[in-house]
C-alpha positions as CSV (number, residue, x, y, z in Angstrom):
1,X,-48.6,-23.9,7.7
2,X,-48.5,-23.0,4.0
3,X,-50.0,-19.9,2.4
4,X,-51.9,-19.8,-0.9
5,X,-49.6,-21.1,-3.5
6,X,-48.2,-23.9,-1.3
7,X,-44.9,-22.4,-0.3
8,X,-44.0,-22.2,3.4
9,X,-43.0,-19.0,5.1
10,X,-39.2,-18.8,5.2
11,X,-36.5,-16.3,6.1
12,X,-33.5,-16.3,3.9
13,X,-30.1,-16.0,5.7
14,X,-27.8,-13.9,3.6
15,X,-24.2,-12.7,3.6
16,X,-22.5,-12.1,6.9
17,X,-25.6,-13.1,8.8
18,X,-25.4,-16.6,7.3
19,X,-21.7,-16.8,8.3
20,X,-22.5,-15.8,11.8
21,X,-25.3,-18.4,12.0
22,X,-27.9,-16.0,13.4
23,X,-31.3,-17.7,12.9
24,X,-33.8,-15.9,10.9
25,X,-31.5,-13.0,10.2
26,X,-32.3,-12.2,6.6
27,X,-32.3,-8.5,7.3
28,X,-36.0,-8.5,6.8
29,X,-35.5,-8.4,3.0
30,X,-37.6,-11.5,2.2
31,X,-40.8,-10.6,4.0
32,X,-42.9,-11.6,1.1
33,X,-41.6,-15.1,0.6
34,X,-44.4,-17.7,0.7
35,X,-47.2,-15.1,0.6
36,X,-48.2,-16.0,-2.9
37,X,-47.2,-14.1,-6.1
38,X,-49.3,-10.9,-5.5
39,X,-48.5,-10.4,-1.8
40,X,-44.8,-11.3,-2.2
41,X,-44.5,-8.8,-5.0
42,X,-46.1,-6.1,-3.0
43,X,-44.0,-6.6,0.2
44,X,-40.7,-7.1,-1.6
45,X,-41.2,-4.7,-4.4
46,X,-38.3,-2.5,-5.3
47,X,-38.6,1.2,-4.5
48,X,-37.9,3.8,-1.8
49,X,-40.0,2.1,0.9
50,X,-38.5,-1.4,0.4
51,X,-35.0,0.0,0.1
52,X,-35.5,2.0,3.3
53,X,-36.6,-1.1,5.2
54,X,-33.6,-3.0,4.0
55,X,-31.3,-0.3,5.2
56,X,-33.1,0.0,8.6
57,X,-32.9,-3.7,9.2
58,X,-29.3,-4.1,8.2
59,X,-27.1,-5.5,11.0
60,X,-29.8,-6.0,13.5
61,X,-28.5,-7.5,16.7
62,X,-29.7,-11.1,17.5
63,X,-31.7,-9.9,20.5
64,X,-33.8,-7.7,18.2
65,X,-34.3,-10.4,15.6
66,X,-35.7,-12.7,18.2
67,X,-38.5,-10.1,18.7
68,X,-38.9,-8.6,15.2
69,X,-39.0,-11.9,13.4
70,X,-42.1,-13.4,15.1
71,X,-43.8,-10.0,15.0
72,X,-43.2,-9.8,11.2
73,X,-43.9,-13.4,10.4
74,X,-46.9,-14.2,12.6
75,X,-48.6,-10.8,13.0
76,X,-47.9,-8.6,9.9
77,X,-47.4,-11.3,7.2
78,X,-50.1,-13.6,8.5
79,X,-52.6,-10.7,8.3
80,X,-51.3,-9.7,4.8
81,X,-51.8,-13.3,3.7
82,X,-55.5,-13.2,4.8
83,X,-56.1,-10.0,2.9
84,X,-54.3,-11.3,-0.2
85,X,-56.5,-14.4,-0.2
86,X,-59.5,-12.2,-0.2
87,X,-58.1,-10.0,-3.0
88,X,-57.8,-7.0,-0.7
89,X,-54.1,-6.5,-0.5
90,X,-53.2,-3.2,-2.2
91,X,-50.0,-1.3,-2.8
92,X,-50.9,1.1,0.1
93,X,-51.4,-2.0,2.3
94,X,-47.9,-3.3,1.6
95,X,-46.4,0.1,2.3
96,X,-48.3,0.2,5.7
97,X,-47.1,-3.3,6.6
98,X,-43.5,-2.3,5.9
99,X,-44.0,0.8,8.0
100,X,-45.2,-1.3,10.9
101,X,-42.1,-3.5,10.8
102,X,-39.8,-0.5,10.4
103,X,-41.5,1.2,13.3
104,X,-40.9,-1.9,15.5
105,X,-37.2,-1.9,14.6
106,X,-36.8,1.7,15.4
107,X,-38.6,1.4,18.6
108,X,-36.3,-1.4,19.7
109,X,-33.4,0.8,18.8
110,X,-34.9,3.6,20.9
111,X,-35.1,1.2,23.9
112,X,-31.4,0.4,23.4
113,X,-30.6,4.1,23.4
114,X,-32.4,4.4,26.7
115,X,-30.7,1.3,28.2
116,X,-34.1,-0.4,28.5
117,X,-35.2,-3.9,27.9
118,X,-38.6,-4.6,26.2
119,X,-39.7,-6.7,29.1
120,X,-38.9,-3.8,31.5
121,X,-40.9,-1.2,29.4
122,X,-43.3,0.7,31.6
123,X,-46.1,3.1,30.8
124,X,-43.9,6.1,31.8
125,X,-41.2,5.0,29.3
126,X,-43.8,4.5,26.6
127,X,-45.4,7.9,27.3
128,X,-42.1,9.7,26.8
129,X,-41.6,7.9,23.5
130,X,-45.1,9.0,22.5
131,X,-44.3,12.6,23.2
132,X,-41.1,12.5,21.2
133,X,-42.1,10.3,18.2
134,X,-43.5,11.7,14.9
135,X,-47.2,11.1,14.3
136,X,-46.4,8.6,11.6
137,X,-44.2,6.6,14.0
138,X,-46.9,6.6,16.6
139,X,-49.5,5.3,14.1
140,X,-47.1,2.6,12.8
141,X,-45.9,1.4,16.2
142,X,-49.4,0.8,17.6
143,X,-49.5,-2.7,16.1
144,X,-46.2,-3.7,17.7
145,X,-47.3,-2.6,21.2
146,X,-50.6,-4.4,20.8
147,X,-48.7,-7.5,19.8
148,X,-46.2,-7.3,22.7
149,X,-49.1,-6.9,25.2
150,X,-50.9,-9.9,23.8
151,X,-47.7,-12.0,23.9
152,X,-46.9,-11.0,27.5
153,X,-43.7,-9.3,26.5
154,X,-45.1,-6.1,27.9
155,X,-47.6,-5.7,30.7
156,X,-50.9,-4.0,29.8
157,X,-49.4,-0.9,28.2
158,X,-52.0,1.7,27.2
159,X,-51.5,3.0,23.6
160,X,-53.7,5.8,22.4
161,X,-55.9,5.0,19.5
162,X,-55.4,8.5,18.4
163,X,-52.2,10.4,19.2
164,X,-54.2,13.6,19.5
165,X,-56.3,12.4,22.4
166,X,-56.9,15.5,24.6
167,X,-55.5,15.5,28.2
168,X,-58.1,15.6,30.9
169,X,-56.1,16.0,34.1
170,X,-55.1,19.6,35.1
171,X,-54.5,21.7,38.1
172,X,-56.1,25.1,38.6
173,X,-53.8,28.1,38.6
174,X,-53.7,28.6,42.3
175,X,-53.0,24.9,43.1
176,X,-50.3,24.8,40.5
177,X,-48.6,27.9,41.9
178,X,-48.9,26.6,45.4
179,X,-47.3,23.3,44.5
180,X,-44.5,25.1,42.7
181,X,-43.9,27.4,45.7
182,X,-43.7,24.3,48.0
183,X,-41.1,22.7,45.7
184,X,-38.9,25.8,45.6
185,X,-39.2,26.9,49.3
186,X,-40.3,24.0,51.6
187,X,-37.2,22.7,53.2
188,X,-39.1,19.8,54.8
189,X,-39.5,18.1,51.4
190,X,-36.6,15.8,50.2
191,X,-34.2,17.8,48.0
192,X,-34.6,15.5,45.0
193,X,-38.4,15.7,45.1
194,X,-38.2,19.5,45.2
195,X,-36.1,19.6,42.1
196,X,-38.2,17.0,40.2
197,X,-41.5,18.7,41.2
198,X,-40.2,22.1,40.1
199,X,-39.0,20.8,36.8
200,X,-42.4,19.3,36.1
201,X,-44.3,22.4,37.1
202,X,-42.1,24.9,35.4
203,X,-41.2,23.1,32.2
204,X,-43.6,20.2,31.8
205,X,-40.7,17.6,31.7
206,X,-41.7,14.0,32.0
207,X,-40.2,11.9,34.8
208,X,-38.4,9.6,32.3
209,X,-36.4,12.5,30.9
210,X,-35.8,14.1,34.3
211,X,-34.1,11.0,35.7
212,X,-31.7,10.9,32.7
213,X,-30.6,14.6,33.1
214,X,-26.8,15.0,33.6
215,X,-24.9,17.6,35.6
216,X,-23.1,18.8,32.5
217,X,-26.4,20.4,31.5
218,X,-26.1,22.9,34.4
219,X,-23.8,25.9,34.1
220,X,-23.6,29.5,35.4
221,X,-22.2,32.8,34.2
222,X,-22.5,36.5,35.4
223,X,-26.1,36.6,34.2
224,X,-27.4,33.6,36.1
225,X,-27.7,29.8,36.1
226,X,-28.8,27.8,33.1
227,X,-29.8,24.2,32.3
228,X,-29.7,22.8,28.8
229,X,-32.6,20.3,28.5
230,X,-32.4,19.9,24.7
231,X,-30.8,22.3,22.2
232,X,-30.6,25.6,24.0
233,X,-30.0,26.7,27.6
234,X,-32.9,27.7,29.8
235,X,-32.4,30.4,32.4
236,X,-33.4,28.9,35.8
237,X,-35.1,30.7,38.7
238,X,-32.5,31.5,41.4
239,X,-34.3,29.2,43.9
240,X,-34.2,26.2,41.5
241,X,-30.5,27.0,40.6
242,X,-29.6,26.8,44.3
243,X,-31.4,23.5,44.7
244,X,-29.5,22.1,41.7
245,X,-26.2,23.2,43.0
246,X,-26.9,21.6,46.3
247,X,-28.1,18.4,44.6
248,X,-24.9,18.2,42.5
249,X,-22.8,18.5,45.6
250,X,-24.9,15.9,47.5
251,X,-24.9,13.5,44.5
252,X,-21.1,13.7,44.2
253,X,-20.7,13.0,47.9
254,X,-22.9,9.9,47.6
255,X,-21.0,8.6,44.6
256,X,-17.6,9.3,46.1
257,X,-17.0,5.6,46.8
258,X,-18.6,4.4,43.6
259,X,-17.4,4.2,40.0
260,X,-16.4,7.5,38.4
261,X,-18.6,9.1,35.7
262,X,-17.4,8.3,32.2
263,X,-18.3,9.2,28.7
264,X,-20.4,6.0,28.6
265,X,-22.0,6.8,32.0
266,X,-22.1,10.6,32.5
267,X,-22.8,12.0,35.9
268,X,-26.5,12.0,36.6
269,X,-28.3,14.9,38.3
270,X,-30.3,12.4,40.2
271,X,-28.0,9.4,40.7
272,X,-29.5,6.1,41.7
273,X,-27.9,3.0,43.2
274,X,-25.3,2.6,41.9
275,X,-24.7,6.2,40.9
276,X,-24.2,5.3,37.3
277,X,-27.9,4.2,37.1
278,X,-30.8,6.6,36.9
279,X,-33.5,6.8,39.5
280,X,-36.8,4.9,38.9
281,X,-39.5,7.2,37.4
282,X,-42.2,5.1,39.0
283,X,-40.6,5.3,42.5
284,X,-40.3,9.1,42.2
285,X,-43.9,9.4,41.0
286,X,-45.1,7.5,44.1
287,X,-43.0,9.6,46.4
288,X,-44.3,12.8,44.9
289,X,-47.9,11.6,45.3
290,X,-47.3,10.9,49.0
291,X,-46.3,14.6,49.4
292,X,-49.3,15.8,47.5
293,X,-47.4,16.5,44.3
294,X,-49.1,14.7,41.4
295,X,-47.2,14.4,38.1
296,X,-49.6,14.0,35.2
297,X,-51.9,16.9,36.1
298,X,-49.0,19.2,36.9
299,X,-47.2,18.4,33.6
300,X,-50.3,18.9,31.6
301,X,-50.9,22.3,33.3
302,X,-47.3,23.4,32.7
303,X,-47.4,22.4,29.0
304,X,-50.8,24.1,28.5
305,X,-49.4,27.3,30.1
306,X,-46.3,27.3,27.9
307,X,-48.3,26.6,24.8
308,X,-50.3,29.7,25.5
309,X,-47.2,31.9,25.8
310,X,-44.5,30.4,23.6
311,X,-44.4,29.4,19.9
312,X,-44.3,25.6,19.4
313,X,-40.9,25.7,17.8
314,X,-39.5,27.4,20.9
315,X,-41.0,24.8,23.2
316,X,-39.6,22.1,21.1
317,X,-36.0,23.5,21.0
318,X,-35.9,24.4,24.7
319,X,-37.5,21.4,26.3
320,X,-37.2,18.6,23.7
321,X,-40.9,18.3,23.1
322,X,-41.6,16.9,19.6
323,X,-42.8,19.6,17.3
324,X,-46.0,17.8,16.5
325,X,-46.8,17.5,20.2
326,X,-45.9,21.2,20.7
327,X,-48.3,22.1,17.9
328,X,-51.1,20.0,19.4
329,X,-50.7,21.8,22.7
330,X,-50.7,25.1,21.0
331,X,-53.9,24.2,19.2
332,X,-55.5,23.1,22.4
333,X,-54.4,26.4,24.2
334,X,-55.8,28.4,21.2
335,X,-59.1,26.6,21.2
336,X,-59.5,26.9,24.9
337,X,-58.7,30.7,24.8
338,X,-61.2,31.1,21.9
339,X,-63.8,29.3,23.9
340,X,-63.1,31.4,26.9
341,X,-63.5,34.6,24.9
342,X,-66.7,33.3,23.4
343,X,-68.1,32.6,26.8
344,X,-67.1,36.1,28.0
345,X,-68.8,37.7,25.0
346,X,-71.9,35.6,25.5
347,X,-72.1,36.7,29.2
348,X,-71.6,40.3,28.3
349,X,-74.3,40.2,25.7
350,X,-76.7,38.6,28.3
351,X,-76.1,41.4,30.7
352,X,-77.0,44.1,28.1
353,X,-80.2,42.4,27.0
């Protein structure tokens, strides 16, 4: 298939990539080749955006190239060609196309950091990335997720059209407190579920982050027990601290016959099978539901409560919530409180009429 101008799409193999013989590994520098003079110039123009993309794409592993190349060639560039043929391909459009490719590369790198394969990506995994990513990353990566869904590389993942979509599932205060009380005091519940349920209801942590917590985040001193979820330690309620101590001891007993924790595989708070692998977030969610402990509504309720009491920057530093997300929760809490006060004033005015 040839674009306007008659030149076929091609990917130049340059430098060490050519020597290694990696197919299509041009470090994504030649994205505009074959798009016609105008489109090629806009995609491959010199400048900060193009230079950033070159640096981001440098030394991509072959497994990433196998995904990024068809996405760039047959999704981003094909659409760019159509717009260029209609005379609608602008400087801003070329920048947006580069951002989509860059976002896809960075998302694949994030999957690597989480020891995840694209084909194993679940909605829970994607949700935690959405809470951590910048708004610009969320916007740019929407195209890549739509493409992977369409190509069957991922399975029906839901991606918000607007990152600021308001949550709709919440628990009322009494229900939330009752569930937290069960997690902290009900000895008939499995120990791991008690810890997971409490972490969700106290701190709004997503399951995908909870299963990757390591025991070195837990420490004690004369003032109490702490857990470092992100940048700064958080003082734990004594009941949760005792549960964590018990879990660490139990987890080490289970792992006694398995491989020892290393720098590459630190000791997990909730070890799976083998102990070096984290537990499945989906399995934990299902087990919690069987015990009447939903996850999404509880997490939303916890985040909403914290947003009404703590500044967004504190929530971000303590619990690893992206600052944009923390700001959105703060805005939601403020709007809800303002609406509540307005309703109270309206009711009071009605009583005095």
